[in-house]
N, C-alpha and C positions, 0 to 999 in steps of 0.2 A: 527587292531581289537580293540586295547585298546585306540584308539585315542579319544574316547568319555569320558574317565575317566581322573581324575586329577592325578598328579604325586604322591600325598599323598595316594590316594586310591590304586594305583598300588603297591606302596611300602607295604601297610598294607596287601594286599592279598598275596603278596610274602612271608611275614613273617608267615601268617597263613598256607600256603602250607608247609613251612619248619617245622612248629610245628606239623602238621598232620603226616608228614613223620616220625618225631621223635617219635610220639606216636606209630605208627605202628611198628617201629623197636624195641622200648623198650618193648611193650606189646604183639606183634605179634597178635594183635586183629584188623582185618580189619574193623569190624563194628565200633569199637571205633574210629579208624582213620578217617573213612568217616564222622562219626558224628562230630568229632572235626574239620574236614575240612569244612563241610557245615556250622556249627555254627560259626566258626571263620570268614568265608567269609561274612556271614550275619552281624555279629557284626562289622566287618571292614567297611562294606558298611554303616551301620547305624551310626557308630562313625564318619566316615570321610565325609559321604554324597557324593552326586554326583554333587554338585554345584561347585567343583573346576574348575578352568580354564582349558579348554582342552589343550592338548599338541599341540602346533602349529608348523607346519613345518617352518623351517627358510625361511625368505623372501630373495629373491635375491637382491643384491645391486641395488639401483636405477640407471638406465641408463640415462645419460643426452644426449639428441639428439645432434649430431655434425653437424655443417654446412658442406655442400658438399665441397670438395677440388676443387678449380678452376683448369681447364685444363691448361696444360703447354702453349698451344697456347694463351689462354686468358691472362696469366701472361706476356708473352713477348710482346703482343700487347700493354700492358700498359706502356711499357718502351719507353722513348723518344729516337729516333735514331734507326738505323738498328741493329737488334739482330738476331743471328743465333745460333742454337743448332747443334753441330757437334758430330757424333759418328762414330768411325773408318774411319775418313776422309770424311764422307758423311754428307750432310746437311739434318737433319731430320725435323727441324722446322725453320721457318723464319717469322718474323713479316712483316706487310704491308710496313713499312719504308725500310726494307731490300729488299723486292721484287720490290719496286718502284725504288730503286737505282740500283740493280743488275739484275733484271728481274725475272719473275715468274718461269722460268725454273730451278732455282737454287735448289729448294727442291728435294731431292733425288739424286742430282749430287755431284761431287767431289768439296769440298770447295775451293781447289786451282784453279779450273776452275771458280767457282762462283766469287771469289775475285781475279781478274786478276792483280796481282801486285807482283813483285819479293820479296819484303820485307814480304808481307803477306804469300806467298808460303813457304818461308824459315821458318817463325815463326810457321806456322801450320804443317809443315812436321817434326819438331823436337819433341821428346818425351815429355810427360808432365813433367817429372822430371827435364828436362834440359830447359824447357821453361822459358825465363826471365819474371820477375814480372812486369816490366815497360811496358808502351805502345809502340807500333810500329807506327811510323809516315808514312803515305801513302799520296803521292802527285799525283794528276791526276786521282784519282778514281772518276768516274762519270763525271767530267769535268776537263779540263786541269789545271785550276788554283785552284781546290779544295784541301783542306788539311784535312786529317782525322787522328784520333788517333784510333788504333785498340787495344782493351783490350781483352786478352784471359784468362778465368778463368776456372780451372778444376772443374768438377761436378761429381756426382755419376756415377758408372758403366763405368768409363773411358770416359765420355762425356766431351765436352768443350762448354763453352758459349763464343761466339764471339760478342763483342759489339763495334760498330763503332760510334765515336763522331766527329761531324763536327767542326773543328777548323778554318774554312776559315775566319770567322769574326775576330778572334783573330789575325791571321797572317796579315790580311789586316790592322787592327788597328796598329799593331806593325810596319808594313812597312810605314804607313802614319806618324807615330811618328818619325821614323828614317829620312824619307824624309823631314819632317817639320823642324827638327833640322838642317839638312844639308842645306836646302834652306835658313832658317833664318840666319844661320851663314854666308852663302855666300852673302846674301843681305846686311848684316851689314859690312862684311869685305871689300866689294868693295868700298863703300864711305869712310870708315875709312882709307883704304890704300891710297886713293886719297888725303884725308886731310893731312895725315902724310907726303906724298910726297911733297905737296906744302909747308907745314911748313918747311920742310928741305930745300927746294929751297929758300924760303924767308930768311932763316938763312944765306944764302950766301950774302956777302957784295954787290956784283955787282947787283944781282937780287933784293935785298931788297931796294937798293937806287933808283931804277927806279920806279917812281910813277905810270906809266902806267902799267908796268908788275905787280907791287904789287897790284894795284887795280883789275886787271883781275884775278890774283890768289886768292885774297880774295873773290871775287864774286863766283868763282868756289868752294872754301872751304865752303862758306856760303850755296850755293845750295846743296852741298853734306851733310852738317850738317842738313839742313832742310829735306832732303830725309831720313836720318837716324831717325830724329824726327818723321816724318810721319809714317815710318815703325814701330817704337816702339809704337806709339799711336794706330796704327791699331792692333798690336799684343795684346796690353792691352785691347782694345775694344773687340776683338774676344774672349779673355779669359773671360771677364765679361759676354758676351752674352752666352757663353757655360755654365757658372756657373748658369745662370738664366733660362736656356732653359726649365726647368720643372715647372717654375712659370708662369702660364697663365695670361697675362695682362688683366685687366678688365675695364680700364677707357675708356670712350667714346672719340674718337679723330675724329675731323672734317678734313677729308683729303683735301677738297677743300681749306679750310683756311690754312692748312699746306703747300700746294703747293704754295700759294701766299707768305707765309712767307719765304719759301726757296728761291723763285725767288727774293724777295726783298733783302735777305741777299747776294745773288750772285751779284745783281746790286750794292749794297752798297760797296761790296768788290772789285768792278770793275774787276770781273773775266772775262777772255777772252771769248768772244762769249756769255756773259750773256744776251745780247740784242736779241739773236736769240731764246730765250725760248718762246714758244707759249703754253698756257694752254687752253685746251678744257675741260671745267668742266660741269657736269650734275647736275642740281639743285636737282634732286630727289634722290641723293645718300645719304643713311643714314650714320651715324657715325660708325666707326669700333671700336672693342674692342682692344685696343693696348697701347703700350708704346710710348708716343709722341716723346721722344728723339730718340728712335730707329727707328721709322718710318721716322723721319726727316733725320736720317743717311742713310736710304734707298734712299730717294729722292736725297740727296747730292751725293751719290755714283753713282746712275744711271744717273742723269743729268750731273754730272761731266764727266762720261765716254762718254756720247753722245756728249758733247762739245769737248772732246779731240780727238775722232776718227771720228766725222762727218766732212764733207767738210765745209770749211769756207763759210759763207754767206747763208748756208742752215738752215732751221728751226730745232729746237730741240723741238719736240711736246710731251707735257705731257697731257695725256688724262685720264679722270676719269668718270666712269659709273658703272651701276649695270647690271649684266647679268640676264638671265631668271631664274636662280637658286637662285637668291637673293644674290650672292656673289658680293662684291665690288671689282672692277678691276681698277687698275691704271697702265698705260703703258707709257714708255718713248721711243720715236723713233728718230733715226738719219738718215741722208742721207749721209752715208759714203761708205767705200769700202766693208763693209760687212764681214762676217766670213764664212769660208769654213765649210761644214757639218761635216767633221771629227774632228773639234775642239769644236763643240758645247757641246758634253757630258762632256768635261773636263773643261769647263769655270769656274766652281765653285770650282775647286781644288785650294788649297792654293799655291800661287806663280806661278800658271800656266799662261803663256802668249802666245798669238797667235804670236805676233811679239815682242820678248824680247827687242830688241834695241829700237823700237819705243815706247814701253810702258815705259821704263826707261827714255827716252828722254822727254816724256810727264809728268813725275813725278809720274807715277803709282807705287804702292808697290806690286801689284799682289795679294792683299788680298780683294779688294773691293767687288767682286761678292761672295766670300766666306762669308764675313760679311753679305751681303744681304741674302744669302741662310739661314744662321743660324737665322737671325732675323725673316724671314718669317716662318721658322719651329717653332720658339717659339710662333708665333702668330697663329699657326695651319692653315697657308695659303698654297698657291701654288705659284710656280715660273716657268716662262717659257721664253725661249729665241728663237726668230725666226729671221733668217737672210738670206738675199739673196746677194750673191757676186756681187758687183758693184752697188747695190741699197741701202742697209742700213740694220740696225738692230733694232728690236723692242723687248724690255724686258717688260714682263707683270707680275704683282704681283696680286694675288687674295687673298682677306682677308674676313673672315666672318664678318657680321655686328654685332654691339653691340645689345645684346638681349633686352635692355630696352630703346632704343632710336628710334625716328622717324626721317625722313629726317631733317637735321640740319636747324633750323629756321634762322640762320644767312645767309643762301644762298640767300634767297629772298632779304635781305637787301643789300647784296653785288651787286646785279644786278642794284642797283640805286646809287651806291657810286662812280661813275666815275672811273671805273677800267681802267687799261692800255689797249691799243689796242691789246696787246699780250694775253689778257684774253678773251676767248670766253665762254659766259654763254649760256647753252642750257636749254630751258623751256620744 
């Protein structure tokens, strides 16, 4: 009722009312009290006016709109790797990664049935207070050779968050590291033991005085020392290639010219079977974006393998062409015993040999194809091995062409420069 008056007006009227009551009580004259009351209210209204600010009701605090809280399913879907929410031993939520690994039926079921592993069942059956904080390692979940880490975190209302992290790659890398160290140690220890043994033998007066025996022993020692040298050089080369694998080479390299260069080097070094190399080169092949030294290393390794394992007197064919997708392809084919299919997937593993005795006798280190694989990966190319037992093996490398080059102009000149009969030029 008084909301239209100011606070000062209301206060003045209140005082007038009190004065009027006092007049009535003191004089017991009702008429005088009424006159005093009406006159006082009128005077208060005139004196204070009605222009005061009205009494305003208090404003409620400003409410800031809040963003809607994401649903629990949306949250766990954003997590990498399988995630399950468990309440009272039952799976209440699971993201797509979890259902892809364990199956769509796990939601609503017993978590120990969902994750069928003894270690997981024991961990999930224990009370929250006694649950260890570290991860539980699970082997064979999903696939026989997969390694997982299971992390269990307590949540509100007695729930648990189960997070599975795939550690297969880490375990594989560690196994490769251990195998590499063991194989490298073995490969170095074998020639070193041979050298030490022959040195000890030559220290004997009788063996050391025989010139023929001494010469034979010294040759064996020299060959074993050269083998160690090749192995160390390949290890250093492999290390350098791995260190540079993220640096994309960008220089234009003419592969046809490089093939001729490598063949000339092998002829000048009087390498065994170097005369059997036949080059089949296409004039229309563009230059590739690459590292010339590393591409030369690919050719030396592939041609060297073909000469070692191909039959004597058969051609070692080096072919260069462009496919329909514009990729530059170079292949090296031999006519040897071939490789059984079960060995093909492992040929690029370090120190893997199809026939260890024959490989060592031929002077191989077991790292040649591993080096080729890493060089091809650095050049963003592809690498393929095809072999037929009893017929031979063909290794093909596919490389992307250089973005700013056209077919090499030197190719036309080479067709009139009196090339060897082993070089076939295609127009």
